[in-house]
Backbone of each chain as ProteinMPNN parsed JSONL, in Angstrom:
{"seq_chain_A": "GENVEQHPSTLSVQEGDSAVIKCTYSDSASNYFPWYKQELGKRPQLIIDIRSNVGEKKDQRIAVTLNKTAKHFSLHITETQPEDSAVYFCAASGGYQKVTFGIGTKLQVIP", "coords_chain_A": {"N_chain_A": [[86.027, 55.211, 137.119], [85.056, 57.993, 134.52], [83.404, 56.844, 131.812], [82.851, 57.753, 128.23], [80.682, 57.218, 125.691], [80.148, 57.71, 122.482], [78.254, 58.331, 119.384], [77.26, 58.703, 116.482], [79.994, 56.974, 114.708], [80.797, 57.79, 112.294], [79.197, 60.18, 110.044], [76.785, 61.255, 107.328], [75.461, 63.688, 105.755], [73.108, 65.388, 103.458], [73.503, 68.753, 102.128], [71.921, 71.161, 104.282], [70.111, 69.681, 105.337], [69.412, 68.154, 108.715], [71.842, 67.226, 111.601], [72.42, 64.666, 114.201], [74.143, 63.947, 117.214], [75.048, 61.951, 119.523], [75.703, 61.3, 123.047], [76.581, 59.242, 125.593], [77.112, 58.775, 129.099], [78.679, 57.969, 132.201], [79.35, 58.292, 134.786], [77.734, 59.515, 137.254], [78.233, 61.692, 138.535], [79.138, 63.807, 137.103], [79.065, 66.813, 135.444], [79.337, 68.573, 133.621], [79.295, 69.453, 130.227], [81.238, 69.871, 127.41], [81.165, 70.525, 123.976], [83.285, 69.786, 121.133], [84.769, 71.038, 118.116], [86.647, 69.684, 115.454], [88.478, 70.579, 112.893], [90.107, 69.066, 109.89], [93.462, 68.741, 110.339], [93.362, 70.907, 112.463], [93.142, 72.479, 115.514], [91.256, 71.158, 118.404], [88.163, 72.859, 119.015], [85.812, 74.564, 121.246], [82.651, 74.562, 120.835], [80.077, 74.6, 121.654], [78.309, 74.182, 125.122], [77.067, 72.674, 128.059], [75.77, 72.676, 131.197], [74.828, 70.627, 134.119], [72.471, 71.673, 135.37], [70.982, 72.341, 133.516], [68.594, 71.898, 130.775], [68.694, 72.26, 128.055], [70.318, 74.027, 125.497], [70.797, 76.453, 123.372], [72.589, 77.814, 119.931], [72.54, 79.778, 117.692], [72.571, 77.712, 114.758], [73.068, 75.356, 116.31], [72.514, 73.248, 118.848], [72.394, 71.518, 122.085], [71.205, 68.982, 124.015], [70.349, 67.972, 127.215], [70.073, 64.741, 129.436], [69.831, 64.203, 132.407], [69.035, 62.242, 134.07], [68.728, 59.946, 132.23], [71.469, 59.979, 131.548], [72.578, 60.82, 129.188], [73.534, 63.021, 126.369], [73.009, 65.133, 123.772], [74.142, 66.514, 120.268], [72.731, 68.755, 118.078], [72.608, 69.825, 114.909], [71.482, 72.075, 112.627], [70.11, 72.791, 109.555], [72.331, 72.208, 107.868], [75.855, 73.079, 106.533], [78.451, 72.811, 104.432], [80.819, 73.751, 105.462], [80.362, 72.948, 108.063], [81.25, 70.394, 107.905], [83.648, 68.556, 109.736], [85.322, 66.606, 112.88], [83.489, 65.878, 115.522], [83.808, 66.256, 118.886], [82.46, 64.785, 121.677], [82.488, 65.473, 125.478], [82.533, 64.71, 129.23], [82.577, 66.015, 132.31], [83.308, 66.11, 135.783], [84.745, 65.887, 137.928], [87.712, 67.248, 139.386], [89.24, 69.232, 137.172], [89.116, 67.323, 135.404], [88.554, 65.862, 132.276], [86.717, 63.841, 130.338], [86.511, 62.424, 127.267], [84.957, 61.417, 124.008], [84.86, 59.259, 121.618], [84.544, 60.848, 119.08], [83.051, 62.049, 116.312], [82.765, 61.688, 112.636], [81.872, 64.2, 110.541], [80.346, 64.71, 107.736], [79.317, 67.013, 105.257], [77.592, 66.919, 102.44], [77.527, 68.783, 99.548]], "CA_chain_A": [[86.379, 56.805, 136.321], [84.064, 58.104, 133.856], [83.352, 56.353, 130.574], [81.992, 58.454, 127.723], [80.317, 56.688, 124.342], [79.723, 58.773, 121.514], [77.465, 57.582, 118.108], [77.701, 57.497, 115.378], [81.516, 57.451, 114.421], [80.58, 58.716, 111.023], [77.513, 60.465, 109.599], [77.046, 61.916, 106.122], [74.052, 64.556, 105.546], [73.121, 66.547, 102.454], [73.617, 70.143, 102.831], [70.375, 71.333, 104.468], [69.484, 68.563, 106.548], [70.018, 68.548, 110.356], [72.584, 66.175, 112.125], [72.314, 64.581, 115.444], [75.294, 63.192, 117.633], [74.496, 61.374, 120.581], [76.917, 60.783, 123.678], [76.471, 58.799, 126.986], [78.059, 58.825, 130.272], [78.7, 56.804, 133.108], [79.353, 59.102, 136.182], [76.551, 60.773, 137.547], [78.792, 63.152, 139.351], [79.396, 64.64, 135.835], [78.18, 68.285, 135.627], [79.815, 69.541, 132.676], [79.213, 68.592, 128.944], [81.315, 70.391, 126.215], [81.465, 69.634, 122.695], [84.355, 70.582, 120.401], [84.799, 70.776, 116.486], [88.418, 69.699, 115.091], [88.45, 70.622, 111.367], [91.233, 68.655, 109.434], [94.782, 69.52, 110.467], [93.509, 72.168, 112.976], [93.053, 72.161, 116.713], [89.83, 71.108, 118.822], [87.534, 74.072, 119.222], [84.804, 74.386, 121.767], [81.278, 75.095, 119.851], [78.953, 74.775, 122.628], [78.675, 73.229, 126.098], [75.886, 72.958, 128.975], [75.83, 72.074, 132.359], [73.782, 70.161, 134.672], [71.243, 72.352, 135.819], [70.465, 73.023, 132.292], [68.415, 70.876, 129.843], [68.886, 72.625, 126.622], [71.2, 75.083, 125.037], [70.998, 76.617, 121.775], [73.379, 78.974, 119.714], [72.261, 79.952, 116.022], [71.933, 76.501, 114.331], [73.464, 74.49, 116.945], [71.887, 73.096, 120.076], [72.849, 70.697, 123.03], [70.272, 68.429, 125.124], [71.011, 66.785, 128.144], [69.171, 64.201, 130.226], [70.831, 63.409, 133.498], [68.13, 60.958, 134.501], [69.388, 58.918, 131.318], [73.06, 60.142, 131.486], [72.957, 60.819, 127.941], [73.449, 64.548, 125.889], [73.06, 65.42, 122.188], [74.438, 67.766, 119.783], [71.947, 68.961, 116.909], [73.051, 70.861, 113.849], [70.378, 72.2, 111.724], [70.425, 73.671, 108.016], [73.986, 71.803, 107.991], [76.53, 73.294, 105.257], [79.666, 72.324, 103.92], [81.741, 74.081, 106.188], [80.12, 72.15, 109.203], [81.879, 68.837, 108.001], [84.563, 67.921, 110.763], [85.166, 65.759, 113.674], [83.101, 66.485, 116.817], [83.825, 65.372, 120.149], [81.631, 65.204, 123.233], [83.237, 65.364, 126.654], [81.73, 64.853, 130.358], [83.261, 66.481, 133.318], [82.788, 66.379, 137.213], [86.217, 65.691, 138.86], [88.37, 68.22, 139.46], [89.927, 69.194, 136.114], [88.868, 65.691, 134.508], [87.462, 65.674, 131.327], [86.792, 62.635, 129.315], [86.142, 62.539, 125.974], [84.428, 60.612, 123.503], [85.897, 59.104, 120.498], [84.516, 61.507, 117.834], [82.349, 61.491, 115.104], [83.257, 62.634, 111.581], [80.652, 64.395, 109.891], [80.432, 64.871, 106.252], [77.891, 67.537, 104.795], [77.614, 66.753, 101.085], [77.032, 69.95, 98.935]], "C_chain_A": [[85.131, 56.681, 135.122], [84.663, 57.711, 132.541], [82.394, 57.528, 129.565], [81.886, 57.673, 126.295], [79.743, 57.482, 123.854], [79.125, 57.883, 119.953], [76.949, 58.705, 117.309], [78.946, 57.898, 115.091], [81.655, 58.071, 113.157], [79.33, 58.989, 110.482], [77.857, 61.352, 108.487], [75.575, 62.451, 105.669], [74.112, 65.278, 104.424], [72.903, 67.973, 102.873], [71.978, 70.434, 102.906], [69.891, 70.983, 105.419], [70.043, 68.891, 107.828], [70.698, 67.042, 110.514], [72.696, 66.093, 113.458], [73.553, 63.632, 115.689], [75.051, 62.736, 119.133], [75.885, 60.888, 121.558], [75.946, 60.181, 125.314], [77.552, 58.904, 127.831], [77.817, 58.138, 131.239], [78.587, 57.172, 134.484], [78.49, 60.121, 136.513], [77.077, 61.881, 138.45], [79.229, 64.101, 138.09], [78.694, 65.677, 135.792], [78.415, 69.131, 134.224], [80.045, 69.074, 131.257], [79.895, 69.511, 127.717], [81.24, 69.602, 124.924], [82.338, 70.434, 121.675], [84.263, 70.008, 119.035], [86.219, 70.713, 116.189], [88.135, 69.428, 113.649], [89.815, 69.931, 111.16], [92.329, 69.531, 109.582], [94.854, 70.656, 111.455], [92.947, 71.639, 114.693], [91.342, 72.036, 117.123], [89.175, 72.481, 119.46], [85.957, 73.695, 120.0], [83.706, 75.197, 120.748], [80.235, 75.355, 120.849], [79.23, 73.809, 123.865], [77.388, 73.561, 127.058], [76.141, 72.18, 130.327], [74.602, 71.604, 133.08], [72.402, 70.387, 135.158], [70.505, 72.939, 134.696], [69.638, 72.042, 131.228], [68.71, 70.867, 128.607], [69.69, 74.172, 126.475], [71.245, 75.666, 123.331], [71.842, 78.017, 121.394], [73.284, 78.911, 118.21], [71.757, 78.362, 115.758], [72.751, 75.403, 115.148], [72.806, 74.515, 118.051], [72.279, 71.748, 120.655], [71.847, 70.134, 123.965], [70.777, 67.648, 125.774], [69.622, 66.113, 128.851], [69.777, 63.585, 131.145], [70.012, 62.277, 133.811], [68.915, 59.691, 133.485], [70.908, 58.866, 130.927], [73.291, 60.251, 129.879], [72.576, 62.482, 127.359], [73.699, 64.329, 124.261], [73.52, 66.459, 121.835], [73.521, 67.875, 118.452], [72.301, 70.056, 116.113], [71.911, 70.754, 113.011], [70.86, 72.856, 110.614], [72.111, 73.62, 107.846], [74.603, 72.494, 106.576], [77.67, 72.824, 105.395], [80.947, 72.512, 105.073], [81.668, 73.436, 108.05], [81.106, 70.586, 109.294], [83.411, 69.083, 108.876], [84.416, 66.766, 111.574], [84.595, 66.609, 114.973], [83.361, 65.665, 117.784], [82.91, 65.937, 121.191], [82.873, 64.981, 124.327], [82.12, 65.294, 127.751], [82.981, 65.296, 131.295], [82.923, 66.456, 134.467], [83.699, 66.62, 138.313], [86.818, 67.038, 138.56], [89.452, 68.243, 138.243], [90.069, 68.007, 135.147], [88.353, 66.112, 133.638], [87.619, 64.615, 130.592], [86.092, 62.752, 127.969], [85.647, 61.215, 125.119], [85.328, 60.404, 122.395], [85.91, 59.717, 118.992], [83.633, 60.737, 117.023], [82.441, 62.376, 113.972], [82.325, 62.658, 111.169], [80.912, 64.937, 108.62], [79.145, 65.548, 105.618], [78.139, 67.575, 103.15], [76.92, 67.927, 100.4], [75.69, 69.261, 97.743]], "O_chain_A": [[84.466, 55.68, 134.857], [85.791, 57.966, 132.118], [81.404, 58.088, 130.033], [82.951, 57.472, 125.711], [78.852, 58.103, 124.433], [79.683, 56.849, 119.588], [76.172, 59.543, 117.766], [79.184, 59.103, 115.163], [82.587, 58.846, 112.942], [78.442, 58.137, 110.441], [78.856, 62.071, 108.478], [74.685, 61.691, 105.286], [75.163, 65.895, 104.248], [72.212, 68.296, 103.838], [71.092, 70.149, 102.1], [69.319, 71.646, 106.284], [70.941, 69.708, 108.032], [70.371, 66.02, 109.91], [73.006, 67.1, 114.094], [73.986, 62.811, 114.88], [74.822, 63.692, 119.874], [76.861, 60.298, 121.096], [74.958, 60.675, 125.857], [78.714, 59.084, 127.468], [76.714, 57.593, 131.291], [77.889, 56.553, 135.287], [78.497, 61.298, 136.153], [76.411, 62.775, 138.971], [79.685, 65.213, 138.356], [77.521, 65.531, 136.133], [77.779, 70.123, 133.87], [80.985, 68.301, 131.072], [79.044, 69.948, 126.942], [81.249, 68.377, 124.807], [82.1, 71.616, 121.429], [83.841, 68.887, 118.752], [86.977, 71.586, 116.61], [87.68, 68.371, 113.212], [90.676, 70.08, 112.028], [92.369, 70.696, 109.185], [95.864, 71.352, 111.553], [92.437, 70.541, 114.917], [90.414, 72.552, 116.5], [89.753, 73.069, 120.374], [85.146, 72.87, 119.579], [83.938, 76.203, 120.077], [79.565, 76.386, 120.778], [80.054, 72.896, 123.835], [76.739, 74.589, 126.866], [76.723, 71.096, 130.35], [73.487, 72.036, 132.788], [71.48, 69.586, 135.308], [69.631, 73.8, 134.794], [70.434, 71.204, 130.804], [68.968, 69.844, 127.973], [69.603, 75.147, 127.221], [71.765, 75.113, 122.362], [71.883, 79.021, 122.105], [73.9, 78.064, 117.563], [70.812, 77.845, 116.355], [73.108, 74.453, 114.45], [72.41, 75.608, 118.456], [72.502, 70.834, 119.862], [71.575, 70.922, 124.871], [71.51, 66.74, 125.383], [68.502, 66.623, 128.883], [70.291, 62.489, 130.921], [70.607, 61.201, 133.746], [69.534, 58.731, 133.943], [71.459, 58.019, 130.224], [74.281, 59.688, 129.411], [71.592, 63.099, 127.768], [74.441, 63.508, 123.723], [73.53, 67.429, 122.593], [73.649, 66.908, 117.701], [72.306, 71.191, 116.591], [71.39, 69.69, 112.678], [71.933, 73.458, 110.648], [72.906, 74.553, 107.736], [73.897, 72.462, 105.568], [78.0, 72.379, 106.494], [81.768, 71.665, 105.425], [82.534, 73.466, 108.925], [81.498, 69.94, 110.265], [84.199, 69.913, 108.422], [83.592, 65.91, 111.252], [85.053, 67.678, 115.378], [83.2, 64.45, 117.667], [82.667, 67.107, 121.487], [83.951, 64.445, 124.073], [80.978, 65.67, 127.488], [84.148, 64.983, 131.06], [81.785, 66.924, 134.477], [83.533, 67.315, 139.316], [86.464, 67.782, 137.646], [90.399, 67.457, 138.241], [90.958, 67.824, 134.315], [87.474, 66.923, 133.929], [88.746, 64.409, 130.142], [84.987, 63.289, 127.891], [85.924, 60.086, 125.524], [86.323, 61.092, 122.164], [86.67, 59.453, 118.06], [83.417, 59.529, 116.924], [82.269, 63.589, 114.09], [81.604, 61.66, 111.134], [81.858, 65.72, 108.542], [78.103, 64.917, 105.443], [78.973, 68.376, 102.726], [75.727, 68.084, 100.659], [75.041, 70.029, 97.033]]}, "seq_chain_B": "ETGVTQTPRHLVMGMTNKKSLKCEQHLGHNAMYWYKQSAKKPLELMFVYSLEERVENNSVPSRFSPECPNSSHLFLHLHTLQPEDSALYLCASSQEPGTGASTDTQYFGPGTRLTVL", "coords_chain_B": {"N_chain_B": [[99.775, 83.263, 116.027], [97.39, 83.872, 118.459], [96.497, 82.813, 122.032], [96.896, 79.828, 122.703], [99.823, 78.089, 122.026], [101.785, 76.043, 120.211], [104.993, 74.481, 120.189], [107.705, 71.97, 118.574], [105.588, 72.221, 115.438], [105.742, 70.122, 113.974], [107.145, 66.82, 114.228], [109.906, 64.555, 113.862], [111.306, 61.633, 115.07], [113.808, 59.432, 116.146], [114.015, 56.218, 118.002], [116.12, 56.667, 119.876], [116.641, 59.19, 120.188], [116.136, 62.281, 122.424], [114.057, 64.574, 122.726], [112.02, 67.917, 123.079], [108.556, 68.768, 123.776], [107.028, 71.969, 123.227], [104.856, 74.045, 125.149], [102.763, 77.072, 125.173], [100.603, 79.393, 126.848], [98.666, 82.085, 126.466], [96.781, 83.223, 127.996], [96.165, 83.914, 130.395], [95.482, 81.641, 131.772], [95.448, 79.25, 134.983], [95.737, 76.463, 134.742], [97.011, 73.685, 133.111], [97.179, 71.433, 130.231], [98.035, 68.206, 129.153], [97.435, 66.228, 126.389], [97.116, 63.272, 124.309], [96.416, 62.334, 120.989], [95.313, 59.722, 118.999], [94.608, 57.958, 115.949], [91.212, 57.12, 115.458], [90.584, 56.795, 118.289], [89.8, 58.198, 121.53], [90.583, 61.326, 122.839], [93.572, 61.231, 124.676], [93.77, 62.341, 128.151], [96.806, 62.923, 129.606], [98.555, 64.645, 131.429], [97.897, 66.815, 133.86], [98.214, 70.066, 135.214], [97.949, 72.261, 137.69], [98.136, 75.669, 138.74], [100.708, 75.334, 138.586], [101.67, 72.948, 139.894], [101.631, 69.201, 139.509], [98.742, 67.59, 139.178], [97.692, 65.515, 138.358], [98.262, 62.402, 136.82], [97.944, 60.081, 134.196], [98.885, 57.171, 134.297], [100.928, 57.434, 132.229], [103.666, 56.288, 130.429], [107.004, 56.26, 131.773], [108.95, 57.575, 129.767], [107.74, 59.707, 128.911], [107.983, 62.829, 130.247], [106.885, 65.264, 132.166], [106.999, 69.066, 132.373], [106.831, 71.911, 134.158], [107.282, 75.141, 134.268], [106.05, 77.333, 134.87], [102.891, 79.22, 135.188], [102.5, 79.685, 132.46], [103.715, 78.363, 130.564], [104.313, 75.16, 129.544], [106.135, 71.938, 129.293], [107.028, 68.857, 127.63], [109.038, 66.35, 127.945], [110.712, 64.01, 125.913], [112.074, 60.687, 125.45], [113.893, 57.942, 124.323], [111.464, 57.002, 122.89], [108.859, 54.944, 121.657], [107.654, 53.252, 118.374], [104.642, 53.486, 118.467], [104.085, 55.523, 120.101], [103.825, 57.744, 118.422], [101.751, 60.173, 117.481], [99.315, 62.706, 117.65], [99.963, 65.404, 119.44], [98.597, 67.122, 122.103], [98.007, 70.159, 123.539], [96.811, 72.169, 126.104], [94.801, 74.46, 127.876], [93.072, 76.064, 130.899], [90.879, 77.795, 133.192], [90.885, 77.436, 136.276], [88.269, 77.523, 138.565], [88.771, 77.235, 141.403], [89.837, 75.448, 144.008], [88.443, 72.045, 144.014], [86.378, 72.729, 142.452], [84.388, 72.293, 139.411], [85.699, 71.222, 136.543], [86.188, 73.746, 133.957], [85.891, 75.287, 130.56], [88.256, 74.19, 128.417], [91.002, 75.062, 126.526], [92.304, 74.681, 123.296], [95.611, 73.985, 122.173], [97.509, 73.859, 118.802], [98.657, 71.498, 118.46], [101.278, 69.189, 118.339], [102.35, 67.326, 115.69], [103.783, 64.198, 116.069], [106.181, 61.759, 114.794], [107.59, 58.706, 115.534], [110.325, 56.948, 114.569]], "CA_chain_B": [[98.364, 82.947, 116.377], [97.359, 83.88, 120.065], [95.616, 81.806, 122.806], [97.698, 78.604, 122.912], [100.864, 78.065, 120.903], [102.652, 75.017, 120.394], [106.312, 73.909, 118.775], [107.172, 72.348, 117.261], [104.465, 71.73, 115.157], [105.871, 68.698, 113.567], [108.884, 66.151, 114.585], [110.065, 63.266, 113.457], [112.389, 61.271, 116.198], [114.578, 58.126, 116.26], [113.662, 55.722, 119.018], [117.145, 56.901, 120.713], [116.648, 60.514, 120.258], [115.827, 62.836, 122.813], [113.378, 65.824, 122.217], [110.941, 68.426, 123.99], [107.764, 69.627, 123.289], [106.72, 73.058, 124.306], [103.587, 74.803, 125.092], [102.462, 78.32, 125.852], [99.084, 79.947, 126.955], [98.813, 83.497, 126.507], [95.217, 83.26, 128.236], [96.032, 84.033, 131.831], [95.16, 80.59, 132.758], [96.388, 78.734, 135.978], [95.7, 75.21, 134.793], [97.288, 73.29, 131.918], [97.161, 69.74, 130.134], [98.945, 67.496, 127.763], [96.544, 65.327, 125.594], [97.623, 62.282, 123.026], [95.119, 61.963, 120.089], [95.627, 58.74, 118.294], [93.706, 57.773, 115.025], [90.162, 56.29, 115.966], [90.95, 56.485, 119.955], [89.464, 59.183, 122.183], [91.707, 62.265, 123.3], [93.996, 61.073, 126.08], [94.37, 62.957, 128.931], [98.146, 62.477, 130.011], [98.98, 65.051, 132.344], [97.485, 68.237, 134.242], [99.083, 71.057, 135.883], [97.239, 73.602, 138.055], [99.393, 76.253, 139.7], [102.383, 74.625, 138.579], [101.746, 71.565, 140.643], [101.151, 68.362, 138.964], [97.709, 66.993, 139.943], [97.109, 64.042, 137.321], [99.237, 61.575, 135.922], [97.295, 58.903, 134.072], [99.553, 55.984, 134.031], [101.779, 57.507, 131.351], [105.187, 55.972, 130.766], [108.052, 57.365, 131.894], [109.461, 58.129, 128.617], [107.193, 61.027, 128.822], [108.176, 63.607, 131.5], [106.593, 66.697, 131.602], [107.572, 70.038, 133.297], [105.717, 73.366, 134.051], [108.067, 76.257, 135.325], [105.298, 78.744, 135.481], [101.663, 78.957, 134.546], [102.281, 79.91, 130.889], [104.698, 77.438, 130.006], [104.422, 73.525, 129.92], [106.992, 70.943, 128.406], [106.808, 67.352, 127.548], [110.549, 65.752, 127.41], [110.323, 62.565, 125.415], [113.475, 59.963, 125.343], [113.512, 56.619, 124.205], [110.042, 56.384, 122.495], [108.333, 53.804, 120.775], [106.704, 53.847, 117.18], [103.483, 53.428, 119.184], [103.973, 56.87, 120.608], [103.624, 58.402, 117.292], [100.289, 60.562, 117.37], [98.94, 64.336, 117.568], [100.383, 65.687, 120.99], [97.797, 68.562, 122.149], [98.244, 71.197, 124.972], [95.404, 72.845, 126.481], [94.897, 75.301, 129.55], [91.852, 76.528, 131.695], [90.89, 78.681, 134.396], [90.151, 76.93, 137.335], [87.967, 78.962, 139.776], [89.104, 77.028, 142.513], [89.974, 73.695, 144.249], [87.26, 71.339, 143.937], [85.205, 73.359, 141.598], [84.277, 71.386, 138.257], [86.571, 71.718, 134.965], [85.789, 74.723, 133.11], [86.459, 75.175, 129.081], [89.638, 73.873, 127.865], [91.381, 75.692, 125.002], [93.39, 73.943, 122.974], [96.967, 74.659, 120.967], [97.355, 73.425, 117.576], [99.499, 70.205, 118.464], [102.459, 68.737, 117.625], [102.445, 66.023, 115.135], [104.916, 63.612, 116.187], [106.619, 60.362, 114.29], [108.723, 58.164, 116.114], [110.791, 56.0, 113.716]], "C_chain_B": [[98.474, 83.107, 118.201], [96.645, 82.868, 120.55], [96.677, 80.71, 123.356], [98.558, 78.272, 122.056], [101.482, 76.455, 121.498], [103.99, 74.635, 119.538], [106.87, 72.832, 119.556], [105.737, 71.914, 116.556], [104.439, 70.172, 114.45], [107.13, 67.906, 113.785], [108.711, 64.897, 114.284], [111.262, 62.97, 114.255], [112.744, 59.908, 116.082], [114.293, 57.674, 117.921], [114.736, 55.984, 120.508], [117.281, 58.46, 120.826], [116.002, 61.052, 121.653], [115.088, 64.354, 122.672], [112.413, 66.283, 123.159], [109.944, 69.15, 123.308], [107.417, 70.837, 124.148], [105.277, 73.575, 124.026], [103.568, 76.171, 125.842], [101.665, 78.772, 125.522], [99.306, 81.454, 127.096], [97.224, 84.084, 126.982], [95.343, 83.667, 129.823], [95.429, 82.829, 132.552], [95.831, 79.827, 133.776], [95.943, 76.945, 135.738], [96.08, 74.496, 133.199], [97.692, 71.668, 131.478], [98.034, 69.311, 128.813], [97.946, 66.311, 127.564], [97.375, 64.328, 124.455], [96.323, 61.918, 122.044], [95.697, 61.098, 119.175], [94.694, 58.605, 117.377], [92.843, 56.363, 115.581], [90.429, 55.647, 117.374], [90.61, 58.124, 120.352], [90.56, 59.83, 122.72], [91.931, 61.682, 124.897], [94.487, 61.765, 126.86], [95.846, 62.031, 129.775], [98.581, 63.254, 131.162], [98.423, 66.377, 132.608], [98.365, 68.763, 135.134], [98.411, 72.056, 136.748], [98.267, 73.921, 138.876], [100.506, 75.752, 139.811], [102.771, 73.411, 138.998], [101.159, 70.551, 139.876], [100.109, 67.681, 139.801], [97.35, 65.82, 139.043], [98.305, 63.595, 136.565], [98.556, 60.344, 135.281], [98.083, 57.633, 133.72], [100.255, 56.06, 132.777], [103.306, 57.377, 131.626], [106.097, 56.719, 130.879], [108.825, 57.999, 131.043], [109.007, 59.165, 128.314], [107.243, 61.777, 130.268], [107.912, 65.061, 131.312], [107.034, 67.914, 132.864], [106.713, 71.314, 132.822], [106.287, 74.354, 134.936], [107.276, 77.527, 135.464], [103.992, 78.387, 134.892], [101.629, 79.051, 133.133], [103.009, 79.029, 130.36], [104.309, 75.844, 130.48], [105.015, 72.989, 128.636], [106.473, 69.605, 128.428], [108.104, 66.756, 126.706], [110.303, 64.522, 127.146], [111.712, 61.989, 125.128], [112.951, 58.793, 125.399], [112.063, 56.096, 123.751], [110.163, 55.32, 121.638], [107.457, 54.345, 119.545], [105.232, 54.097, 117.526], [103.01, 54.67, 119.674], [103.773, 57.967, 119.491], [102.057, 58.847, 117.282], [100.294, 61.956, 117.415], [99.263, 64.737, 119.158], [99.62, 66.99, 121.411], [97.867, 68.964, 123.371], [97.159, 72.123, 125.033], [95.812, 73.601, 127.843], [93.43, 75.479, 129.883], [91.76, 77.353, 132.612], [90.091, 78.045, 135.351], [89.669, 78.232, 138.438], [88.254, 78.634, 141.149], [89.074, 75.773, 143.234], [88.525, 73.23, 144.601], [86.278, 71.629, 143.141], [85.198, 72.407, 140.165], [85.15, 72.241, 137.284], [85.933, 72.73, 134.384], [86.278, 74.364, 131.514], [87.732, 75.091, 129.019], [90.036, 74.385, 126.505], [92.678, 75.124, 124.646], [94.399, 74.421, 121.963], [96.603, 73.787, 119.819], [97.795, 72.071, 117.519], [100.678, 70.052, 117.896], [102.523, 67.2, 117.029], [103.844, 65.167, 115.298], [105.021, 62.06, 115.713], [107.686, 59.97, 114.91], [109.125, 57.025, 115.221], [111.415, 54.781, 114.345]], "O_chain_B": [[99.317, 82.635, 118.964], [96.144, 82.035, 119.795], [97.208, 80.865, 124.455], [98.011, 78.078, 120.97], [101.583, 75.951, 122.617], [103.951, 74.518, 118.313], [106.702, 72.653, 120.762], [104.886, 71.3, 117.199], [103.522, 69.353, 114.392], [108.189, 68.45, 113.474], [107.683, 64.225, 114.379], [112.197, 63.771, 114.266], [111.794, 59.149, 115.89], [114.323, 58.462, 118.866], [114.469, 55.711, 121.678], [118.104, 58.901, 121.628], [115.238, 60.219, 122.141], [115.865, 65.29, 122.486], [111.911, 65.51, 123.975], [110.195, 69.986, 122.441], [107.456, 70.864, 125.379], [104.684, 73.531, 122.948], [104.191, 76.392, 126.88], [101.427, 78.896, 124.321], [100.151, 81.904, 127.871], [96.64, 85.057, 126.506], [94.258, 83.671, 130.404], [94.954, 82.904, 133.685], [97.016, 79.66, 133.488], [95.876, 76.259, 136.758], [95.411, 74.822, 132.218], [98.329, 70.882, 132.18], [98.493, 69.934, 127.856], [97.686, 65.53, 128.48], [98.282, 64.842, 123.799], [95.364, 61.26, 122.447], [96.6, 61.562, 118.479], [93.642, 59.119, 117.757], [93.233, 55.249, 115.931], [90.491, 54.445, 117.634], [91.019, 59.083, 119.698], [91.514, 59.15, 123.097], [91.163, 61.619, 125.857], [95.662, 62.065, 126.65], [95.862, 60.923, 130.311], [99.054, 62.548, 132.053], [98.419, 67.159, 131.657], [99.18, 68.092, 135.767], [98.388, 73.077, 136.062], [99.037, 73.199, 139.508], [101.22, 75.675, 140.811], [103.812, 72.827, 138.696], [100.052, 70.867, 139.441], [100.377, 67.237, 140.917], [96.346, 65.227, 139.437], [99.094, 64.253, 135.887], [98.642, 59.379, 136.04], [97.754, 57.095, 132.663], [100.334, 55.028, 132.111], [104.008, 57.923, 132.476], [106.185, 57.774, 130.252], [109.436, 58.992, 131.44], [109.614, 59.819, 127.467], [106.632, 61.364, 131.255], [108.49, 65.852, 130.566], [107.322, 67.629, 134.027], [106.182, 71.639, 131.76], [105.946, 74.484, 136.112], [107.676, 78.551, 136.017], [103.893, 77.393, 134.172], [100.703, 78.482, 132.554], [102.722, 79.01, 129.163], [104.066, 75.501, 131.637], [104.739, 73.261, 127.467], [105.561, 69.266, 129.182], [108.277, 66.662, 125.491], [109.717, 63.829, 127.977], [112.528, 62.735, 124.587], [111.997, 58.419, 126.081], [111.573, 55.033, 124.131], [111.147, 54.87, 121.052], [106.786, 55.377, 119.522], [104.623, 54.927, 116.851], [101.815, 54.96, 119.72], [103.549, 59.118, 119.866], [101.185, 57.998, 117.098], [101.386, 62.482, 117.199], [98.59, 64.168, 120.019], [100.131, 68.023, 120.978], [97.793, 68.161, 124.301], [96.703, 72.746, 124.074], [96.766, 73.422, 128.6], [92.6, 75.017, 129.1], [92.866, 77.772, 132.954], [88.86, 78.049, 135.336], [90.208, 79.241, 138.893], [88.08, 79.461, 142.044], [88.139, 75.019, 142.969], [87.682, 73.834, 145.265], [85.305, 70.88, 143.059], [86.239, 71.78, 139.972], [85.29, 73.462, 137.219], [84.735, 72.46, 134.301], [86.928, 73.351, 131.257], [88.405, 75.95, 129.588], [89.4, 74.11, 125.488], [93.729, 75.052, 125.283], [94.083, 75.158, 121.029], [95.591, 73.087, 119.811], [97.379, 71.391, 116.581], [101.07, 70.779, 116.983], [102.693, 66.171, 117.682], [104.864, 65.487, 114.687], [104.207, 61.216, 116.087], [108.699, 60.668, 114.938], [108.305, 56.116, 115.085], [111.86, 53.88, 113.635]]}, "name": "protein", "num_of_chains": 2, "seq": "GENVEQHPSTLSVQEGDSAVIKCTYSDSASNYFPWYKQELGKRPQLIIDIRSNVGEKKDQRIAVTLNKTAKHFSLHITETQPEDSAVYFCAASGGYQKVTFGIGTKLQVIPETGVTQTPRHLVMGMTNKKSLKCEQHLGHNAMYWYKQSAKKPLELMFVYSLEERVENNSVPSRFSPECPNSSHLFLHLHTLQPEDSALYLCASSQEPGTGASTDTQYFGPGTRLTVL"}
């Protein structure tokens, strides 16, 4: 089955700095890679996703890159703000309705 | 709140109790999921239903019993749980384009925080 590793488990950055979270996956058949943000006490919510036919996708301050050869993908948040503080989960999917999640990264943005 | 709703939001039960968690999706999706979220662990997929048929059961103990009466509703029946079953149980839904297609975006409910005493 798929195995997704996510690093780092915790990340503290100063407001305005950039944050990068990295994930690796094991199944070369995976072709869909969503990122979810979960604020304290709230549900995970999709913030950006990328499919395997694309190498990079950007949405305002958030970008995701995918390297299929190396089987890794990353989330980049620029100009971080305190409201970016949350737990971020990466995930990989290639099978029918099967999504494997990373362990999560707790991001703290220090004002 | 629209989208995916779950009730109850919090549940405390003894090991001999029987209770049920309910999930309802208002998105017109045809697939629904149960996940378990424990501290310092990845989200664990428990069950998947597509078009009201169970398509995935990830070796979940029989003390958890899912039910999907229609494409909008999903239940998780609980009985004789253990303290280690205490966790946040999340429901999700998605729209599957067809058999064999890759998974599309999943939308999560707010979860039920379960405590087993």
